[in-house]
VONU-412034 format. One record per residue (C-alpha): x, y, z; residue number from 1; residue in one letter. Coordinates in Angstrom, 2 decimals. Each point is the difference from the previous one (the first is absolute). Layout:
// VONU-412034
[site [X,Y,Z],NUM,"A"] ...
END
This chain:
// VONU-412034
[site [144.58,28.29,122.36],1,"M"] [site [-0.26,2.62,-2.71],2,"R"] [site [2.69,2.57,-0.59],3,"E"] [site [-0.45,3.32,1.80],4,"I"] [site [-0.24,2.93,-2.40],5,"A"] [site [2.37,2.92,0.42],6,"R"] [site [-1.27,3.23,1.60],7,"P"] [site [-0.58,2.91,-2.33],8,"F"] [site [-0.87,3.69,0.24],9,"V"] [site [-3.60,0.79,-0.92],10,"A"] [site [-0.46,2.52,-2.77],11,"E"] [site [-1.49,3.35,0.91],12,"G"] [site [-3.48,1.16,-1.05],13,"P"] [site [-0.41,0.74,-3.68],14,"S"] [site [-2.69,2.64,0.48],15,"G"] [site [-1.57,2.50,2.37],16,"V"] [site [-3.66,0.78,0.62],17,"S"] [site [-1.46,2.82,2.11],18,"V"] [site [-3.60,1.02,0.67],19,"R"] [site [-1.79,3.19,0.95],20,"D"] [site [-3.63,0.99,0.46],21,"R"] [site [-1.69,2.59,-2.18],22,"F"] [site [-0.54,3.17,2.03],23,"K"] [site [-2.78,2.41,-0.90],24,"G"] [site [-1.71,-2.21,-2.58],25,"L"] [site [-3.00,1.76,-1.57],26,"A"] [site [-3.25,-1.65,-1.06],27,"V"] [site [0.78,0.65,-3.67],28,"R"] [site [3.41,-1.63,0.47],29,"D"] [site [-1.63,-3.20,1.26],30,"M"] [site [-2.46,0.05,-2.90],31,"T"] [site [2.83,0.25,-2.54],32,"V"] [site [2.07,-2.70,1.73],33,"L"] [site [-2.96,-2.39,0.06],34,"R"] [site [-0.75,0.65,-3.67],35,"A"] [site [3.61,-0.53,-1.10],36,"V"] [site [0.43,-3.08,2.19],37,"G"] [site [-3.21,-1.60,-1.22],38,"D"] [site [0.75,0.71,-3.68],39,"H"] [site [3.59,-1.27,0.15],40,"M"] [site [-1.08,-2.97,2.13],41,"G"] [site [-2.37,-1.21,-2.72],42,"R"] [site [2.78,0.33,-2.56],43,"L"] [site [2.43,-1.89,2.24],44,"A"] [site [-2.52,-2.83,0.53],45,"S"] [site [-0.58,-0.35,-3.73],46,"G"] [site [3.73,0.05,-0.74],47,"D"] [site [0.66,-2.68,2.64],48,"L"] [site [-2.75,-2.21,-1.44],49,"A"] [site [1.50,0.31,-3.46],50,"R"] [site [3.50,-0.79,1.32],51,"R"] [site [-1.34,-3.14,1.68],52,"V"] [site [-1.67,-1.08,-3.25],53,"R"] [site [3.27,0.48,-1.91],54,"D"] [site [1.80,-2.35,2.38],55,"G"] [site [3.30,-1.26,-1.39],56,"L"] [site [-0.73,1.52,-3.42],57,"E"] [site [0.80,3.44,1.34],58,"H"] [site [2.60,1.98,-1.96],59,"S"] [site [1.24,3.56,-0.41],60,"T"] [site [-2.45,0.49,-2.85],61,"D"] [site [-3.03,-0.88,2.13],62,"T"] [site [1.37,2.20,2.79],63,"W"] [site [0.35,2.94,-2.39],64,"A"] [site [-3.50,-0.58,-1.36],65,"E"] [site [-1.51,0.03,3.50],66,"R"] [site [1.86,3.17,0.85],67,"K"] [site [-1.23,1.77,-3.14],68,"R"] [site [-3.60,-0.89,0.82],69,"E"] [site [0.37,1.29,3.55],70,"L"] [site [1.68,3.20,-1.18],71,"T"] [site [-3.07,0.93,-2.05],72,"A"] [site [-2.22,0.00,3.11],73,"V"] [site [2.51,1.36,2.55],74,"S"] [site [3.54,1.19,-0.83],75,"S"] [site [3.28,-1.60,-1.02],76,"S"] [site [1.43,0.21,3.52],77,"R"] [site [-3.15,-1.35,1.66],78,"W"] [site [0.03,-2.85,-2.55],79,"A"] [site [3.63,-0.79,0.80],80,"G"] [site [-0.74,-0.19,3.74],81,"S"] [site [-3.03,-2.24,-0.57],82,"V"] [site [1.82,-2.49,-2.25],83,"T"] [site [3.03,-0.12,2.30],84,"A"] [site [-2.23,-0.68,3.02],85,"N"] [site [-1.85,-2.69,-1.97],86,"T"] [site [3.23,-1.85,-0.77],87,"H"] [site [1.07,0.21,3.63],88,"D"] [site [-3.29,-1.55,1.11],89,"Q"] [site [0.22,-2.74,-2.62],90,"W"] [site [3.57,-0.83,0.97],91,"G"] [site [-0.89,-0.10,3.70],92,"L"] [site [-2.85,-2.39,-0.74],93,"S"] [site [2.35,-2.26,-1.96],94,"R"] [site [2.43,-0.15,2.91],95,"R"] [site [-2.82,-0.76,2.42],96,"A"] [site [-1.19,-2.74,-2.35],97,"Q"] [site [3.47,-1.54,-0.02],98,"H"] [site [0.16,0.10,3.81],99,"A"] [site [-3.42,-1.67,0.15],100,"H"] [site [1.24,-2.80,-2.25],101,"L"] [site [3.03,-0.53,2.23],102,"R"] [site [-2.22,-0.19,3.08],103,"S"] [site [-2.31,-2.53,-1.65],104,"L"] [site [2.95,-2.09,-1.15],105,"D"] [site [1.46,-0.07,3.52],106,"A"] [site [-3.33,-1.08,1.44],107,"G"] [site [-0.44,-2.75,-2.59],108,"I"] [site [3.47,-1.42,0.66],109,"R"] [site [-0.59,0.02,3.76],110,"T"] [site [-3.36,-1.76,-0.22],111,"V"] [site [1.34,-2.59,-2.43],112,"R"] [site [2.90,-0.77,2.32],113,"H"] [site [-2.22,-0.42,3.05],114,"R"] [site [-2.50,-2.13,-1.91],115,"L"] [site [2.80,-2.33,-1.08],116,"S"] [site [0.91,-0.77,3.62],117,"L"] [site [-1.86,-2.50,2.19],118,"P"] [site [-2.70,1.42,2.24],119,"V"] [site [1.39,1.04,3.37],120,"G"] [site [3.66,-0.05,-1.01],121,"E"] [site [2.02,2.71,1.72],122,"K"] [site [1.90,2.54,-2.02],123,"G"] [site [3.76,0.03,-0.28],124,"S"] [site [2.19,2.99,0.63],125,"R"] [site [-0.83,2.65,-2.58],126,"G"] [site [-2.97,-1.90,-1.47],127,"G"] [site [-3.63,-0.57,1.03],128,"P"] [site [-1.37,-3.41,0.84],129,"G"] [site [-3.13,-1.82,-1.08],130,"G"] [site [-3.52,1.05,0.89],131,"Y"] [site [-1.34,-1.01,3.38],132,"R"] [site [-3.15,-1.85,-1.08],133,"S"] [site [-1.64,-1.56,-3.01],134,"R"] [site [-2.69,2.69,-0.05],135,"S"] [site [2.62,2.74,-0.15],136,"E"] [site [1.86,-1.93,-2.73],137,"W"] [site [-3.22,-0.20,-2.04],138,"F"] [site [-0.77,3.71,0.49],139,"A"] [site [3.52,0.96,-1.11],140,"K"] [site [-0.28,-2.22,-3.08],141,"S"] [site [-3.00,2.07,-1.05],142,"R"] [site [1.90,3.15,0.90],143,"R"] [site [2.80,-1.11,-2.32],144,"L"] [site [-2.43,-0.32,-2.91],145,"A"] [site [-1.27,3.53,0.65],146,"I"] [site [3.54,1.42,0.12],147,"L"] [site [1.02,-1.79,-3.19],148,"E"] [site [-3.08,1.29,-1.84],149,"D"] [site [0.64,3.53,1.24],150,"R"] [site [3.66,-0.23,-0.98],151,"Y"] [site [-0.86,-1.13,-3.54],152,"D"] [site [-2.51,2.82,-0.37],153,"R"] [site [2.39,2.72,1.20],154,"V"] [site [2.85,-1.36,-2.11],155,"R"] [site [-2.22,0.01,-3.09],156,"A"] [site [-0.91,3.62,0.70],157,"Q"] [site [3.65,0.93,0.41],158,"R"] [site [1.01,-1.70,-3.22],159,"E"] [site [-2.79,1.87,-1.80],160,"A"] [site [1.05,3.32,1.58],161,"G"] [site [-3.28,0.49,1.89],162,"L"] [site [0.07,1.74,3.39],163,"V"] [site [-2.62,0.99,2.58],164,"S"] [site [0.20,3.60,1.16],165,"V"] [site [-2.58,2.31,1.60],166,"V"] [site [0.36,3.76,-0.12],167,"R"] [site [-0.88,1.14,3.49],168,"G"] [site [1.08,-3.18,1.73],169,"G"] [site [-1.47,-3.46,0.39],170,"K"] [site [-0.46,0.42,3.74],171,"R"] [site [-2.18,3.07,-0.40],172,"L"] [site [-1.94,-1.74,-2.77],173,"L"] [site [-0.83,-2.97,2.24],174,"H"] [site [-1.13,2.30,2.81],175,"Q"] [site [-3.05,0.85,-2.09],176,"R"] [site [-1.55,-3.34,1.00],177,"H"] [site [0.95,0.32,3.70],178,"H"] [site [-0.91,3.59,0.87],179,"L"] [site [-1.41,-0.94,3.39],180,"T"] [site [3.18,-1.81,0.99],181,"T"] [site [2.27,2.93,-0.94],182,"V"] [site [-2.42,2.58,1.39],183,"G"] [site [-0.67,1.98,-3.18],184,"K"] [site [-3.09,1.29,-1.69],185,"T"] [site [-0.59,-0.42,-3.75],186,"P"] [site [0.52,3.73,-0.56],187,"D"] [site [3.23,-0.04,1.99],188,"R"] [site [1.31,-3.00,-1.92],189,"W"] [site [-0.95,1.58,-3.32],190,"R"] [site [1.95,3.16,0.86],191,"Q"] [site [3.11,-2.00,0.92],192,"E"] [site [-0.32,-2.15,-3.11],193,"W"] [site [-0.28,2.98,-2.35],194,"E"] [site [2.85,1.87,1.70],195,"A"] [site [2.30,-3.04,-0.22],196,"S"] [site [-0.62,-0.26,-3.75],197,"R"] [site [0.75,3.63,-0.80],198,"W"] [site [3.22,0.72,-1.87],199,"F"] [site [1.85,3.18,1.02],200,"L"] [site [3.59,-1.08,-0.49],201,"T"] [site [2.62,1.76,-2.13],202,"A"] [site [3.56,-1.19,-0.65],203,"D"] [site [2.84,2.47,0.36],204,"G"] [site [1.93,1.48,-2.93],205,"E"] [site [3.51,1.39,0.35],206,"S"] [site [0.51,3.34,-1.71],207,"G"] [site [-3.66,1.01,0.19],208,"K"] [site [-1.11,2.88,2.26],209,"P"] [site [0.20,-1.17,3.61],210,"F"] [site [0.60,-3.61,-1.10],211,"G"] [site [-3.55,-0.83,-1.11],212,"N"] [site [-2.12,1.38,-2.81],213,"E"] [site [-3.30,-1.73,0.88],214,"T"] [site [-0.24,0.70,3.76],215,"I"] [site [2.22,2.99,0.67],216,"R"] [site [0.91,1.13,3.52],217,"V"] [site [2.06,3.13,0.51],218,"T"] [site [2.50,0.43,2.86],219,"P"] [site [-2.57,2.25,1.69],220,"E"] [site [-2.56,-2.84,-0.01],221,"G"] [site [-2.28,1.12,-2.83],222,"E"] [site [-1.62,-2.94,-1.83],223,"I"] [site [-1.16,0.02,-3.60],224,"S"] [site [-1.38,-2.86,-2.11],225,"I"] [site [0.00,-0.49,-3.76],226,"K"] [site [-3.65,-0.77,-0.72],227,"L"] [site [-0.96,-2.77,-2.46],228,"P"] [site [-1.47,1.24,-3.27],229,"A"] [site [-3.68,-0.78,0.85],230,"P"] [site [0.31,2.00,3.26],231,"L"] [site [1.59,3.13,-1.45],232,"A"] [site [-3.05,2.03,1.09],233,"E"] [site [1.24,-0.11,3.59],234,"Y"] [site [3.27,1.77,-0.85],235,"A"] [site [0.77,3.23,1.85],236,"N"] [site [3.51,0.55,-1.41],237,"A"] [site [1.76,-0.04,-3.36],238,"R"] [site [0.64,-3.15,-2.04],239,"H"] [site [-2.95,-1.92,1.47],240,"G"] [site [1.28,-0.06,3.58],241,"R"] [site [-1.86,0.27,3.28],242,"Y"] [site [1.66,1.64,3.01],243,"I"] [site [-1.27,-1.22,3.37],244,"L"] [site [-0.62,2.38,2.86],245,"A"] [site [1.52,-2.56,2.37],246,"A"] [site [3.68,-0.03,0.92],247,"R"] [site [2.45,-2.67,1.15],248,"V"] [site [3.21,0.27,2.01],249,"S"] [site [1.91,-3.23,0.55],250,"F"] [site [1.32,0.17,3.55],251,"S"] [site [1.89,-3.27,-0.37],252,"H"] [site [2.80,0.19,-2.59],253,"R"] [site [-1.31,3.38,-1.03],254,"G"] [site [3.45,1.40,-0.75],255,"E"] [site [0.93,-3.01,-2.13],256,"E"] [site [-3.26,0.27,-1.95],257,"W"] [site [0.42,3.74,-0.46],258,"R"] [site [3.53,-0.44,-1.33],259,"D"] [site [-1.28,-2.43,-2.62],260,"R"] [site [-2.89,2.10,-1.26],261,"V"] [site [2.14,3.14,-0.15],262,"E"] [site [2.51,-1.92,-2.14],263,"A"] [site [-2.82,-1.38,-2.22],264,"N"] [site [0.85,-3.58,0.95],265,"R"] [site [-2.65,-2.72,-0.38],266,"A"] [site [-2.56,-0.34,2.79],267,"V"] [site [-3.05,-2.27,-0.28],268,"A"] [site [-3.27,0.99,1.70],269,"Y"] [site [-3.15,-1.84,1.06],270,"R"] [site [-3.19,1.61,1.30],271,"I"] [site [-2.41,-2.15,2.02],272,"H"] [site [-2.95,0.37,2.34],273,"L"] [site [-0.31,-1.55,3.46],274,"D"] [site [-3.73,-0.65,0.16],275,"V"] [site [0.02,-0.85,3.71],276,"V"] [site [1.57,3.33,1.01],277,"R"] [site [-1.32,2.01,-2.92],278,"G"] [site [3.47,1.34,-0.82],279,"R"] [site [1.94,0.37,-3.23],280,"W"] [site [3.70,-0.84,-0.10],281,"Y"] [site [2.87,0.48,-2.42],282,"L"] [site [2.85,-2.53,-0.20],283,"D"] [site [3.32,1.07,-1.54],284,"A"] [site [2.60,-2.62,-0.93],285,"S"] [site [3.35,-0.10,-1.75],286,"W"] [site [2.87,-2.40,-0.53],287,"T"] [site [3.34,0.05,1.81],288,"R"] [site [3.13,-1.26,-1.70],289,"K"] [site [2.76,1.78,1.89],290,"D"] [site [0.01,-1.94,3.28],291,"L"] [site [3.56,-1.03,1.00],292,"P"] [site [0.70,-3.70,0.46],293,"V"] [site [2.02,-0.67,3.18],294,"I"] [site [2.26,-3.09,-0.14],295,"P"] [site [-0.76,-2.87,2.35],296,"L"] [site [3.36,0.25,1.80],297,"D"] [site [-0.59,3.68,0.74],298,"A"] [site [-3.39,-0.76,1.57],299,"L"] [site [1.51,-2.74,2.16],300,"R"] [site [2.71,2.27,1.39],301,"A"] [site [-2.29,1.67,2.53],302,"G"] [site [-1.89,-3.11,1.03],303,"G"] [site [-3.62,-0.83,-0.82],304,"V"] [site [-3.39,-0.37,1.61],305,"I"] [site [-1.52,-3.41,-0.59],306,"G"] [site [-3.78,0.09,-0.41],307,"V"] [site [-2.25,-3.04,0.31],308,"D"] [site [-3.41,0.53,-1.59],309,"M"] [site [-3.08,-1.50,1.70],310,"N"] [site [-3.75,0.21,-0.27],311,"A"] [site [-0.40,2.60,2.77],312,"D"] [site [3.42,1.53,0.67],313,"H"] [site [3.56,0.55,-1.16],314,"L"] [site [2.76,-1.44,2.19],315,"A"] [site [3.29,1.89,-0.39],316,"A"] [site [3.47,-0.21,1.53],317,"W"] [site [3.13,2.02,-0.69],318,"Q"] [site [3.23,-1.84,-0.87],319,"L"] [site [3.54,1.35,-0.21],320,"D"] [site [2.21,-0.73,-3.05],321,"P"] [site [1.29,-3.16,1.71],322,"D"] [site [-3.53,-1.42,0.30],323,"G"] [site [-0.47,0.51,3.75],324,"N"] [site [-3.39,1.20,1.33],325,"P"] [site [0.19,3.50,1.48],326,"V"] [site [-2.36,1.39,2.64],327,"G"] [site [-3.55,-1.18,0.38],328,"Q"] [site [-2.38,-1.35,-2.67],329,"P"] [site [-2.88,2.16,-1.18],330,"C"] [site [-3.52,-0.95,-0.92],331,"R"] [site [-2.20,2.10,-2.28],332,"F"] [site [-3.65,-1.06,0.09],333,"D"] [site [-2.66,0.59,-2.63],334,"Y"] [site [-3.62,-1.02,-0.46],335,"D"] [site [-0.87,-1.29,-3.47],336,"L"] [site [-3.73,-0.33,0.57],337,"T"] [site [-2.60,2.35,-1.39],338,"G"] [site [0.02,1.99,-3.21],339,"T"] [site [2.85,0.22,-2.47],340,"A"] [site [0.86,3.65,0.88],341,"P"] [site [0.16,-0.96,3.69],342,"H"] [site [2.34,-2.93,-0.72],343,"R"] [site [2.20,2.17,-2.17],344,"D"] [site [0.19,2.68,2.68],345,"A"] [site [0.93,-2.58,2.64],346,"Q"] [site [2.79,-1.31,-2.19],347,"L"] [site [1.38,3.46,-0.71],348,"R"] [site [-0.07,0.87,3.70],349,"H"] [site [1.94,-3.14,0.96],350,"A"] [site [2.62,0.61,-2.70],351,"L"] [site [0.33,3.65,1.03],352,"T"] [site [0.80,-1.02,3.58],353,"R"] [site [2.48,-2.59,-1.29],354,"L"] [site [1.86,2.55,-2.14],355,"L"] [site [0.06,2.59,2.80],356,"H"] [site [1.59,-2.58,2.26],357,"W"] [site [2.51,-0.91,-2.72],358,"A"] [site [0.99,3.66,-0.40],359,"K"] [site [0.52,0.38,3.76],360,"R"] [site [2.22,-3.06,0.04],361,"M"] [site [2.07,1.30,-2.92],362,"G"] [site [-0.64,-3.09,-2.13],363,"V"] [site [0.17,0.35,-3.79],364,"T"] [site [-1.73,-3.26,-1.02],365,"A"] [site [-3.07,-2.07,0.83],366,"V"] [site [-0.09,-3.74,-0.74],367,"A"] [site [-3.24,-1.74,-0.99],368,"I"] [site [-0.95,-3.39,-1.41],369,"E"] [site [-0.84,-0.59,-3.64],370,"D"] [site [-3.41,-1.47,0.79],371,"L"] [site [-2.73,-1.03,-2.42],372,"D"] [site [-2.98,-1.90,1.40],373,"F"] [site [-1.99,-0.17,-3.23],374,"T"] [site [0.41,-3.80,-0.20],375,"D"] [site [-0.51,-0.63,3.73],376,"S"] [site [-3.55,1.23,0.52],377,"T"] [site [-1.87,-2.66,-1.96],378,"T"] [site [-2.34,-2.41,1.76],379,"R"] [site [1.60,-2.89,-1.87],380,"E"] [site [3.38,0.51,1.68],381,"K"] [site [-1.14,0.51,3.60],382,"H"] [site [-3.31,-1.87,-0.08],383,"G"] [site [-2.30,0.78,2.91],384,"R"] [site [2.43,2.43,1.64],385,"R"] [site [-2.18,2.94,-0.93],386,"K"] [site [1.29,2.27,2.76],387,"K"] [site [3.58,-0.67,-1.06],388,"F"] [site [-0.88,0.84,-3.61],389,"R"] [site [-1.64,3.22,1.14],390,"Q"] [site [3.06,0.80,2.11],391,"L"] [site [2.32,-0.36,-2.99],392,"I"] [site [-2.34,1.97,-2.24],393,"S"] [site [-0.07,2.80,2.56],394,"G"] [site [3.75,0.60,-0.08],395,"I"] [site [0.49,3.00,-2.34],396,"P"] [site [3.15,-1.24,-1.71],397,"T"] [site [-0.09,1.88,-3.31],398,"A"] [site [-1.59,3.18,1.34],399,"K"] [site [2.37,0.22,2.97],400,"L"] [site [3.05,-0.45,-2.19],401,"R"] [site [-1.17,2.63,-2.49],402,"A"] [site [-0.82,2.43,2.79],403,"R"] [site [3.27,-0.63,1.80],404,"L"] [site [2.13,0.48,-3.11],405,"V"] [site [-1.69,3.27,-0.93],406,"S"] [site [0.12,1.40,3.54],407,"M"] [site [3.63,-1.04,0.52],408,"C"] [site [1.00,1.78,-3.21],409,"A"] [site [-1.23,3.28,1.45],410,"E"] [site [2.02,-0.24,3.22],411,"V"] [site [3.20,-1.40,-1.54],412,"G"] [site [-0.25,-3.55,1.38],413,"I"] [site [0.70,-3.03,-2.20],414,"G"] [site [-2.01,-3.21,-0.07],415,"V"] [site [1.79,-3.37,-0.11],416,"I"] [site [-2.12,-2.95,-1.09],417,"V"] [site [1.00,-3.48,1.19],418,"V"] [site [-1.14,-3.54,-0.64],419,"D"] [site [-2.77,-0.93,2.49],420,"P"] [site [1.02,-3.66,0.28],421,"A"] [site [0.14,-1.28,3.61],422,"H"] [site [0.41,3.45,1.60],423,"T"] [site [-2.72,-0.59,2.62],424,"S"] [site [1.11,-3.55,0.74],425,"K"] [site [3.73,0.69,0.22],426,"W"] [site [-0.53,3.30,1.81],427,"G"] [site [-1.98,-1.75,2.73],428,"A"] [site [2.54,-2.85,0.14],429,"E"] [site [3.15,2.09,0.29],430,"H"] [site [-1.08,3.39,1.41],431,"W"] [site [-3.23,-0.15,1.99],432,"Q"] [site [1.37,-1.72,3.09],433,"K"] [site [3.39,1.84,0.19],434,"P"] [site [-1.76,3.38,-0.29],435,"L"] [site [-2.54,-0.83,2.70],436,"T"] [site [0.72,1.08,3.57],437,"S"] [site [-1.91,0.55,3.22],438,"K"] [site [-0.79,3.58,-1.02],439,"K"] [site [-0.62,-0.61,-3.70],440,"R"] [site [-2.08,-2.63,-1.72],441,"Q"] [site [1.07,-0.37,-3.63],442,"T"] [site [-2.75,-1.06,-2.37],443,"S"] [site [0.42,-2.29,-2.95],444,"R"] [site [-0.68,2.93,-2.33],445,"H"] [site [2.76,2.13,1.57],446,"A"] [site [2.43,-2.91,-0.40],447,"A"] [site [-1.07,-0.27,-3.64],448,"A"] [site [0.81,3.70,-0.43],449,"A"] [site [3.54,-0.72,1.20],450,"V"] [site [0.29,-2.85,-2.51],451,"A"] [site [-1.20,2.27,-2.81],452,"I"] [site [2.49,2.70,0.96],453,"G"] [site [2.93,-2.43,0.15],454,"R"] [site [-0.86,-1.40,-3.41],455,"R"] [site [-0.15,3.53,-1.39],456,"A"] [site [3.46,0.71,1.43],457,"L"] [site [1.43,-3.10,-1.66],458,"G"] [site [0.44,-1.97,3.23],459,"H"] [site [-1.25,-3.45,0.81],460,"R"] [site [-3.11,-0.08,2.14],461,"I"] [site [1.39,-2.28,2.71],462,"R"] [site [1.76,1.56,2.98],463,"R"] [site [3.75,0.27,0.33],464,"R"] [site [1.61,-3.20,1.26],465,"T"] [site [3.15,0.01,2.12],466,"A"] [site [3.11,-1.91,-1.11],467,"P"] [site [0.40,-3.50,1.44],468,"P"] [site [2.49,-0.61,2.83],469,"P"] [site [3.69,-0.47,-0.77],470,"A"] [site [-0.11,-3.77,0.43],471,"H"] [site [-2.71,-0.23,-2.72],472,"Q"] [site [1.49,2.42,-2.52],473,"S"] [site [3.27,1.49,-1.07],474,"D"] [site [0.43,2.59,2.76],475,"A"] [site [-3.35,1.78,-0.53],476,"Q"] [site [0.62,0.23,-3.74],477,"G"] [site [-3.57,-0.97,-0.86],478,"H"] [site [-1.92,2.57,-2.05],479,"R"] [site [-3.20,1.31,1.62],480,"T"] [site [-3.34,0.52,-1.64],481,"A"] [site [0.53,3.77,0.25],482,"Q"] [site [2.49,0.18,-2.84],483,"A"] [site [-0.54,3.18,-2.08],484,"P"] [site [-2.14,-0.38,-3.09],485,"S"] [site [2.96,0.87,-2.22],486,"G"] [site [2.24,-2.75,1.35],487,"T"] [site [0.85,-2.47,-2.72],488,"R"] [site [-0.95,-3.58,0.74],489,"G"] [site [-1.77,0.81,3.25],490,"R"] [site [-2.55,-2.71,-0.75],491,"E"] [site [2.66,-2.54,-0.88],492,"G"] [site [2.21,-2.27,2.08],493,"N"] [site [2.60,1.30,2.42],494,"R"] [site [3.50,0.09,-1.55],495,"P"] [site [2.47,-2.56,1.27],496,"R"] [site [2.80,1.14,2.29],497,"I"] [site [3.39,-1.48,-1.01],498,"P"] [site [1.25,-2.80,2.21],499,"G"] [site [-0.55,-3.74,0.44],500,"P"] [site [-3.39,-1.03,1.28],501,"R"] [site [0.58,-3.75,0.55],502,"T"] [site [2.87,-2.42,-0.09],503,"R"] [site [-1.37,-1.60,-3.14],504,"S"] [site [-0.85,3.00,-2.19],505,"D"] [site [1.57,3.37,-0.62],506,"G"] [site [-1.71,3.36,0.08],507,"A"] [site [-2.50,0.64,-2.75],508,"G"] [site [-0.25,-3.64,-1.09],509,"H"] [site [-2.74,-2.58,0.13],510,"G"] [site [-3.54,-0.18,-1.31],511,"A"] [site [-1.37,2.15,2.83],512,"N"] [site [2.89,2.41,0.35],513,"A"] [site [-2.11,3.17,0.18],514,"V"] [site [-3.26,-1.43,1.31],515,"D"] [site [-0.01,1.45,3.54],516,"Q"] [site [-3.33,-1.59,0.85],517,"D"] [site [1.47,-3.35,-0.80],518,"T"] [site [3.42,0.39,1.64],519,"Q"] [site [-0.50,1.97,3.18],520,"H"] [site [-3.33,-1.08,1.51],521,"R"] [site [-0.37,-2.68,2.59],522,"S"] [site [-1.52,-3.20,-1.23],523,"G"] [site [1.43,0.33,-3.50],524,"R"] [site [3.70,-0.93,0.37],525,"P"] [site [0.92,0.15,-3.66],526,"A"] [site [3.74,0.22,0.76],527,"E"] [site [-0.11,-3.32,1.88],528,"H"] [site [-1.81,-1.57,-2.94],529,"V"] [site [2.79,1.18,-2.28],530,"Q"] [site [2.58,-1.45,2.42],531,"L"] [site [-1.69,-3.41,0.01],532,"M"] [site [-0.21,-0.04,-3.78],533,"L"] [site [3.66,0.87,-0.30],534,"S"] [site [0.91,-2.99,2.15],535,"L"] 
END
């Protein structure tokens, strides 16, 4: 059994992003925004293609050369935003390429192992068995050749520094050949494709007016854009700027945003069009580096709420500092079917209800598992269990954790992350039946929430055990499983109490002097064995 990792406090969000809709957008404003987005989008596509061609030969000199070329057809600040975004995309593609290699390697190792076993052999604990028939064995042998060829090809591309990246998204690109399935017309798809490839993003600059020189937003909501050099004819203000008739007013975090722009602190902006709704939006984002870090012991002092994450709900239970369940368990359902915005809204709604309940209970910490199912959704690991693979893939592990951490930071609640090993199994074994009564049926997920909370508090998952009777121990001196987490040696053997134990050996002597399992359980009379040997 592997060693259980220690709980730790999750770091708070490193940035903030808010969004507002343009209000009162004129026709000329939309014309200028489309022209700027299309022009900068072509420049961004060309810069990304050149960065991909450079591969591993990229250097500061090539970066500077690309920026100088972009500056001549836009501006220095637009060029800086384009090159920075290009490097972010290239780096993201490299990380995705590495994850793809890891997935292929895991699949190859699994198939090789199963092919090496006799047909029909059952799997051992923690490992898959052989394939069920000769036909399946033959099909998987061909599958192995395909995986090995794909692995060699991707590895060669990674070693050469080549990546595959699509501005606008690969999913939207593939929809072009399946318009009937997705319910789109060619004109509708073309509008979405062009809008997704526009570039209207400007990085923030501290010390500049209102925190951004390219896309400037005043505290009153006035928006002005620094036009690229070829589009200077659209300017309606000094220094080649265009002031939009539209206004924005961030209702969420508006005061925090206003404080930053009034102090000329960096704020990054992104303008984008929602083709489906026909609306223009402005995203404002900035970094946060002043979040306080609360120690783990301080978060444990007020108890925690253990949360078990599932494909369709969150199971939660409150625990006091001693690890005892308090009150009734709670279940927060969500529906992760449908579009991405719908799934995201469902997740936010469930987490909002969870945090409101935590505030009512006066709890200062939420405990979650450190889950990562990236290596558990492959067909090679679970074979024909397609529904099980889809179930695992549907659990929003990374998104839920990111959402929970950012939302908890706003309400002053800490997040404790624990090792997910055996929480569901041990929770059902030690807590499901004791917490079930005639009026309350405890689910396996609620019991797992208790196990997660106890691990976050530093307690063992198993329930408290009473001391043995006096005739089996030294006057109820046996340590229970509820020893505080700070007790030294709580996982070790019970200390010996002075005094003779047998007529043949003194206290604290013998090979099994401190082995309580050996000395004091029926059927294992070690002391009598010592007596016979002494004779």
